[in-house]
C-alpha positions in Angstrom: -31.6 -24.5 17.8 -34.2 -26.9 16.5 -34.0 -28.1 13.0 -37.0 -26.0 12.1 -35.3 -22.8 13.3 -32.0 -23.8 11.6 -33.8 -24.3 8.3 -35.6 -20.9 8.6 -32.2 -19.2 9.1 -30.7 -21.2 6.2 -33.6 -20.2 4.0 -33.2 -16.5 4.9 -29.5 -16.5 4.4 -29.8 -18.4 1.1 -32.2 -15.8 -0.2 -30.0 -12.9 0.9 -26.9 -14.5 -0.5 -28.5 -14.4 -4.0 -29.1 -10.7 -3.7 -26.2 -9.6 -1.5 -23.8 -6.9 -2.6 -21.0 -8.2 -0.4 -19.7 -11.3 1.3 -21.7 -13.2 3.8 -20.5 -15.7 6.5 -22.9 -17.9 8.5 -21.6 -19.5 11.7 -23.7 -21.9 13.8 -22.7 -23.2 17.2 -25.2 -25.2 19.3 -28.3 -23.1 19.5 -26.7 -19.8 18.3 -26.1 -18.3 14.9 -23.9 -15.4 13.9 -24.3 -14.0 10.4 -21.6 -11.6 9.1 -22.2 -9.3 6.2 -19.7 -7.1 4.4 -22.4 -4.7 3.4 -24.6 -3.1 6.2 -27.6 -2.9 3.9 -27.4 -6.7 3.4 -27.4 -7.1 7.2 -30.4 -4.9 7.7 -32.3 -6.7 4.9 -31.5 -10.1 6.4 -32.7 -9.1 9.8 -36.0 -7.8 8.4 -36.5 -10.9 6.3 -35.6 -13.2 9.2 -38.2 -11.6 11.4 -40.9 -11.9 8.7 -40.0 -15.5 8.0 -40.1 -16.4 11.8 -43.5 -14.7 12.2 -44.9 -17.0 9.4 -44.2 -19.9 11.8 -45.3 -18.1 15.0 -41.7 -17.5 16.1 -39.9 -14.3 17.1 -36.3 -13.2 17.5 -35.4 -12.3 21.0 -34.8 -8.5 21.1 -32.1 -8.6 23.8 -30.2 -11.3 21.9 -30.5 -10.1 18.3 -28.5 -7.0 17.2 -26.6 -5.5 14.4 -23.0 -4.6 15.3 -19.9 -3.7 13.4 -17.0 -6.1 13.3 -13.6 -6.4 11.6 -10.2 -4.9 11.8 -11.3 -1.3 12.6 -14.7 -2.0 14.2 -13.7 -1.5 17.8 -12.1 1.9 17.1 -15.0 3.0 14.9 -17.6 1.9 17.5 -15.6 3.7 20.3 -15.7 7.0 18.3 -19.4 6.6 17.7 -20.1 5.7 21.3 -21.4 2.3 20.2 -19.3 0.0 22.3 -20.7 -3.5 22.5 -20.5 -5.1 26.0 -19.2 -8.6 25.9 -20.9 -11.1 28.1 
């Protein structure tokens, strides 16, 4: 991930952190980023704000690589019951 993209994500996450109703975790590894949210509404807001911010710079998130998914202790079972299993690459 280039410095420009990294700073865009940092800017988005900093803005969401100020208004979040739950905990947020940001993990960067090489050119990837994973952002974890305790509150699903915070995750949805972050995704919308990130897409808008990227568009301001002529960038876009890749639709096949960007998704919202549940995680945590009971996420696998909850996803299985909903039929929302995430395939792991």
